[in-house]
N, CA, C and O atoms as CSV, one atom per row, in Angstrom:
chain,resi,resn,atom,element,x,y,z
A,1,MET,N,N,0.846,-1.184,0.000
A,1,MET,CA,C,0.000,0.000,0.000
A,1,MET,C,C,0.895,1.253,0.000
A,1,MET,O,O,1.978,1.254,0.585
A,2,SER,N,N,0.432,2.292,-0.652
A,2,SER,CA,C,1.200,3.534,-0.742
A,2,SER,C,C,0.595,4.617,0.133
A,2,SER,O,O,-0.614,4.657,0.360
A,3,GLU,N,N,1.460,5.493,0.618
A,3,GLU,CA,C,1.034,6.663,1.387
A,3,GLU,C,C,1.468,7.911,0.643
A,3,GLU,O,O,2.533,7.946,0.027
A,4,LEU,N,N,0.630,8.933,0.710
A,4,LEU,CA,C,0.964,10.198,0.071
A,4,LEU,C,C,1.730,11.067,1.059
A,4,LEU,O,O,1.223,11.402,2.130
A,5,HIS,N,N,2.947,11.425,0.694
A,5,HIS,CA,C,3.774,12.315,1.496
A,5,HIS,C,C,3.892,13.630,0.746
A,5,HIS,O,O,3.691,13.685,-0.467
A,6,ASN,N,N,4.222,14.700,1.483
A,6,ASN,CA,C,4.368,15.973,0.793
A,6,ASN,C,C,5.476,16.824,1.398
A,6,ASN,O,O,5.871,16.652,2.551
A,7,LYS,N,N,5.957,17.741,0.579
A,7,LYS,CA,C,7.004,18.679,0.978
A,7,LYS,C,C,6.460,20.108,0.957
A,7,LYS,O,O,7.206,21.061,0.735
A,8,LEU,N,N,5.172,20.243,1.187
A,8,LEU,CA,C,4.537,21.556,1.094
A,8,LEU,C,C,5.149,22.549,2.080
A,8,LEU,O,O,5.439,23.686,1.708
A,9,LYS,N,N,5.345,22.140,3.312
A,9,LYS,CA,C,5.898,23.052,4.317
A,9,LYS,C,C,7.295,23.525,3.914
A,9,LYS,O,O,7.604,24.713,4.004
A,10,GLU,N,N,8.127,22.597,3.475
A,10,GLU,CA,C,9.496,22.949,3.097
A,10,GLU,C,C,9.517,23.911,1.912
A,10,GLU,O,O,10.267,24.887,1.911
A,11,LEU,N,N,8.687,23.630,0.898
A,11,LEU,CA,C,8.638,24.486,-0.281
A,11,LEU,C,C,8.064,25.864,0.054
A,11,LEU,O,O,8.552,26.882,-0.438
A,12,ARG,N,N,7.039,25.890,0.882
A,12,ARG,CA,C,6.441,27.157,1.307
A,12,ARG,C,C,7.450,27.985,2.082
A,12,ARG,O,O,7.623,29.173,1.809
A,13,SER,N,N,8.107,27.374,3.034
A,13,SER,CA,C,9.093,28.074,3.864
A,13,SER,C,C,10.263,28.592,3.032
A,13,SER,O,O,10.750,29.698,3.264
A,14,ALA,N,N,10.713,27.793,2.063
A,14,ALA,CA,C,11.836,28.190,1.212
A,14,ALA,C,C,11.509,29.439,0.407
A,14,ALA,O,O,12.410,30.173,0.000
A,15,ARG,N,N,10.229,29.682,0.176
A,15,ARG,CA,C,9.810,30.865,-0.573
A,15,ARG,C,C,9.418,32.019,0.344
A,15,ARG,O,O,8.966,33.067,-0.116
A,16,GLY,N,N,9.596,31.813,1.646
A,16,GLY,CA,C,9.310,32.877,2.605
A,16,GLY,C,C,7.832,33.169,2.791
A,16,GLY,O,O,7.455,34.277,3.173
A,17,LEU,N,N,6.993,32.173,2.522
A,17,LEU,CA,C,5.550,32.360,2.647
A,17,LEU,C,C,5.034,31.789,3.961
A,17,LEU,O,O,5.498,30.745,4.420
A,18,THR,N,N,4.082,32.475,4.555
A,18,THR,CA,C,3.381,31.923,5.712
A,18,THR,C,C,2.263,31.017,5.193
A,18,THR,O,O,1.929,31.039,4.008
A,19,GLN,N,N,1.699,30.232,6.086
A,19,GLN,CA,C,0.551,29.414,5.689
A,19,GLN,C,C,-0.579,30.309,5.200
A,19,GLN,O,O,-1.254,29.985,4.222
A,20,ALA,N,N,-0.786,31.431,5.875
A,20,ALA,CA,C,-1.867,32.346,5.489
A,20,ALA,C,C,-1.632,32.942,4.104
A,20,ALA,O,O,-2.572,33.080,3.321
A,21,GLU,N,N,-0.393,33.292,3.800
A,21,GLU,CA,C,-0.079,33.862,2.483
A,21,GLU,C,C,-0.289,32.840,1.370
A,21,GLU,O,O,-0.851,33.162,0.323
A,22,LEU,N,N,0.162,31.608,1.598
A,22,LEU,CA,C,-0.036,30.559,0.604
A,22,LEU,C,C,-1.521,30.268,0.443
A,22,LEU,O,O,-2.010,30.096,-0.673
A,23,ALA,N,N,-2.224,30.216,1.546
A,23,ALA,CA,C,-3.666,29.955,1.501
A,23,ALA,C,C,-4.394,31.016,0.682
A,23,ALA,O,O,-5.243,30.688,-0.147
A,24,GLU,N,N,-4.067,32.277,0.911
A,24,GLU,CA,C,-4.710,33.363,0.172
A,24,GLU,C,C,-4.418,33.244,-1.323
A,24,GLU,O,O,-5.315,33.408,-2.151
A,25,ALA,N,N,-3.173,32.960,-1.661
A,25,ALA,CA,C,-2.787,32.836,-3.072
A,25,ALA,C,C,-3.490,31.651,-3.743
A,25,ALA,O,O,-3.783,31.692,-4.938
A,26,ALA,N,N,-3.755,30.606,-2.974
A,26,ALA,CA,C,-4.384,29.400,-3.523
A,26,ALA,C,C,-5.902,29.422,-3.402
A,26,ALA,O,O,-6.582,28.558,-3.955
A,27,GLY,N,N,-6.437,30.405,-2.683
A,27,GLY,CA,C,-7.887,30.510,-2.534
A,27,GLY,C,C,-8.496,29.544,-1.552
A,27,GLY,O,O,-9.638,29.116,-1.714
A,28,VAL,N,N,-7.723,29.196,-0.517
A,28,VAL,CA,C,-8.214,28.293,0.533
A,28,VAL,C,C,-7.914,28.904,1.896
A,28,VAL,O,O,-7.321,29.979,1.981
A,29,SER,N,N,-8.318,28.227,2.948
A,29,SER,CA,C,-8.056,28.724,4.297
A,29,SER,C,C,-6.663,28.319,4.776
A,29,SER,O,O,-6.061,27.383,4.250
A,30,ARG,N,N,-6.164,29.035,5.774
A,30,ARG,CA,C,-4.884,28.687,6.381
A,30,ARG,C,C,-4.969,27.291,6.984
A,30,ARG,O,O,-4.004,26.528,6.929
A,31,LYS,N,N,-6.111,26.961,7.552
A,31,LYS,CA,C,-6.291,25.638,8.157
A,31,LYS,C,C,-6.150,24.530,7.108
A,31,LYS,O,O,-5.619,23.460,7.407
A,32,THR,N,N,-6.616,24.776,5.898
A,32,THR,CA,C,-6.455,23.787,4.831
A,32,THR,C,C,-4.985,23.535,4.548
A,32,THR,O,O,-4.562,22.387,4.414
A,33,ILE,N,N,-4.203,24.606,4.457
A,33,ILE,CA,C,-2.760,24.453,4.233
A,33,ILE,C,C,-2.140,23.674,5.385
A,33,ILE,O,O,-1.327,22.777,5.163
A,34,ASN,N,N,-2.520,24.012,6.610
A,34,ASN,CA,C,-1.991,23.327,7.786
A,34,ASN,C,C,-2.306,21.839,7.759
A,34,ASN,O,O,-1.439,21.015,8.051
A,35,THR,N,N,-3.537,21.489,7.412
A,35,THR,CA,C,-3.911,20.072,7.423
A,35,THR,C,C,-3.236,19.293,6.292
A,35,THR,O,O,-2.970,18.100,6.437
A,36,ILE,N,N,-2.958,19.961,5.169
A,36,ILE,CA,C,-2.201,19.290,4.098
A,36,ILE,C,C,-0.762,19.062,4.556
A,36,ILE,O,O,-0.221,17.968,4.393
A,37,GLU,N,N,-0.143,20.096,5.131
A,37,GLU,CA,C,1.240,19.970,5.589
A,37,GLU,C,C,1.399,18.868,6.635
A,37,GLU,O,O,2.435,18.205,6.691
A,38,ASN,N,N,0.381,18.675,7.454
A,38,ASN,CA,C,0.442,17.663,8.512
A,38,ASN,C,C,-0.168,16.323,8.101
A,38,ASN,O,O,-0.390,15.449,8.940
A,39,ARG,N,N,-0.435,16.171,6.811
A,39,ARG,CA,C,-0.964,14.936,6.225
A,39,ARG,C,C,-2.265,14.469,6.857
A,39,ARG,O,O,-2.527,13.270,6.946
A,40,VAL,N,N,-3.080,15.423,7.295
A,40,VAL,CA,C,-4.406,15.113,7.811
A,40,VAL,C,C,-5.401,15.107,6.661
A,40,VAL,O,O,-6.385,14.368,6.686
A,41,PHE,N,N,-5.140,15.935,5.652
A,41,PHE,CA,C,-6.037,16.132,4.521
A,41,PHE,C,C,-5.260,15.963,3.224
A,41,PHE,O,O,-4.158,16.490,3.075
A,42,THR,N,N,-5.845,15.221,2.283
A,42,THR,CA,C,-5.269,15.070,0.957
A,42,THR,C,C,-6.022,16.004,0.020
A,42,THR,O,O,-7.242,15.903,-0.105
A,43,PRO,N,N,-5.307,16.913,-0.638
A,43,PRO,CA,C,-6.006,17.889,-1.480
A,43,PRO,C,C,-6.555,17.257,-2.762
A,43,PRO,O,O,-6.090,16.213,-3.219
A,44,SER,N,N,-7.550,17.923,-3.313
A,44,SER,CA,C,-8.076,17.516,-4.612
A,44,SER,C,C,-7.005,17.750,-5.671
A,44,SER,O,O,-6.019,18.445,-5.430
A,45,THR,N,N,-7.207,17.173,-6.818
A,45,THR,CA,C,-6.277,17.382,-7.932
A,45,THR,C,C,-6.204,18.867,-8.277
A,45,THR,O,O,-5.122,19.400,-8.522
A,46,THR,N,N,-7.348,19.527,-8.297
A,46,THR,CA,C,-7.383,20.951,-8.619
A,46,THR,C,C,-6.567,21.762,-7.632
A,46,THR,O,O,-5.810,22.646,-8.034
A,47,LEU,N,N,-6.710,21.475,-6.344
A,47,LEU,CA,C,-5.956,22.210,-5.331
A,47,LEU,C,C,-4.470,21.879,-5.414
A,47,LEU,O,O,-3.632,22.768,-5.260
A,48,ALA,N,N,-4.131,20.620,-5.655
A,48,ALA,CA,C,-2.719,20.243,-5.794
A,48,ALA,C,C,-2.079,20.989,-6.960
A,48,ALA,O,O,-0.953,21.471,-6.842
A,49,LEU,N,N,-2.783,21.087,-8.079
A,49,LEU,CA,C,-2.273,21.819,-9.233
A,49,LEU,C,C,-2.146,23.307,-8.936
A,49,LEU,O,O,-1.188,23.950,-9.365
A,50,THR,N,N,-3.113,23.855,-8.199
A,50,THR,CA,C,-3.069,25.270,-7.829
A,50,THR,C,C,-1.880,25.552,-6.922
A,50,THR,O,O,-1.172,26.538,-7.123
A,51,LEU,N,N,-1.653,24.706,-5.934
A,51,LEU,CA,C,-0.512,24.886,-5.036
A,51,LEU,C,C,0.800,24.825,-5.809
A,51,LEU,O,O,1.707,25.621,-5.566
A,52,ALA,N,N,0.896,23.888,-6.730
A,52,ALA,CA,C,2.111,23.772,-7.544
A,52,ALA,C,C,2.332,25.035,-8.367
A,52,ALA,O,O,3.455,25.526,-8.474
A,53,GLU,N,N,1.265,25.553,-8.940
A,53,GLU,CA,C,1.377,26.769,-9.751
A,53,GLU,C,C,1.810,27.954,-8.899
A,53,GLU,O,O,2.687,28.721,-9.299
A,54,VAL,N,N,1.202,28.108,-7.731
A,54,VAL,CA,C,1.548,29.215,-6.832
A,54,VAL,C,C,3.009,29.130,-6.405
A,54,VAL,O,O,3.696,30.148,-6.331
A,55,LEU,N,N,3.484,27.919,-6.126
A,55,LEU,CA,C,4.860,27.725,-5.665
A,55,LEU,C,C,5.870,27.654,-6.812
A,55,LEU,O,O,7.078,27.681,-6.575
A,56,GLY,N,N,5.387,27.564,-8.043
A,56,GLY,CA,C,6.279,27.507,-9.197
A,56,GLY,C,C,7.021,26.192,-9.335
A,56,GLY,O,O,8.168,26.157,-9.781
A,57,VAL,N,N,6.354,25.105,-8.947
A,57,VAL,CA,C,6.949,23.773,-9.020
A,57,VAL,C,C,5.940,22.817,-9.654
A,57,VAL,O,O,4.808,23.207,-9.937
A,58,SER,N,N,6.344,21.579,-9.874
A,58,SER,CA,C,5.399,20.573,-10.370
A,58,SER,C,C,4.713,19.906,-9.175
A,58,SER,O,O,5.203,19.955,-8.047
A,59,VAL,N,N,3.592,19.296,-9.451
A,59,VAL,CA,C,2.871,18.556,-8.400
A,59,VAL,C,C,3.774,17.488,-7.804
A,59,VAL,O,O,3.731,17.230,-6.601
A,60,HIS,N,N,4.598,16.863,-8.653
A,60,HIS,CA,C,5.513,15.820,-8.180
A,60,HIS,C,C,6.591,16.369,-7.240
A,60,HIS,O,O,7.142,15.628,-6.426
A,61,ASP,N,N,6.886,17.644,-7.351
A,61,ASP,CA,C,7.832,18.252,-6.414
A,61,ASP,C,C,7.225,18.385,-5.017
A,61,ASP,O,O,7.945,18.389,-4.019
A,62,ILE,N,N,5.906,18.493,-4.954
A,62,ILE,CA,C,5.215,18.651,-3.665
A,62,ILE,C,C,4.799,17.300,-3.093
A,62,ILE,O,O,5.044,17.010,-1.922
A,63,PHE,N,N,4.173,16.483,-3.923
A,63,PHE,CA,C,3.560,15.239,-3.443
A,63,PHE,C,C,4.259,14.018,-4.019
A,63,PHE,O,O,4.572,13.974,-5.209
A,64,GLN,N,N,4.506,13.013,-3.157
A,64,GLN,CA,C,5.126,11.770,-3.569
A,64,GLN,C,C,4.389,10.590,-2.921
A,64,GLN,O,O,3.940,10.668,-1.778
A,65,LEU,N,N,4.279,9.510,-3.677
A,65,LEU,CA,C,3.753,8.271,-3.133
A,65,LEU,C,C,4.917,7.461,-2.585
A,65,LEU,O,O,5.918,7.254,-3.271
A,66,GLU,N,N,4.780,7.011,-1.361
A,66,GLU,CA,C,5.818,6.176,-0.754
A,66,GLU,C,C,5.175,4.888,-0.275
A,66,GLU,O,O,4.065,4.883,0.255
A,67,GLN,N,N,5.891,3.811,-0.472
A,67,GLN,CA,C,5.402,2.505,-0.051
A,67,GLN,C,C,5.413,2.399,1.469
A,67,GLN,O,O,6.417,2.712,2.110
A,68,SER,N,N,4.308,1.963,2.040
A,68,SER,CA,C,4.255,1.731,3.479
A,68,SER,C,C,4.481,0.239,3.732
A,68,SER,O,O,4.215,-0.602,2.874
A,69,THR,N,N,4.968,-0.056,4.909
A,69,THR,CA,C,5.252,-1.457,5.226
A,69,THR,C,C,4.174,-2.078,6.049
A,69,THR,O,O,4.265,-3.255,6.399
């Protein structure tokens, strides 16, 4: 089985953005960004693409499937 991991926090921080700033740019709440970063919530394809566009990276740079044991 695979688990979805993400580097959203690292990419956001590297660009000097707060959760609130990223949320505003992506059109979602700060809590949504927080829950994605903490792997509580898996974003829709549309939101994943929007986050990638805002951060200037590919979706694969943010999200990765990793095999769980």
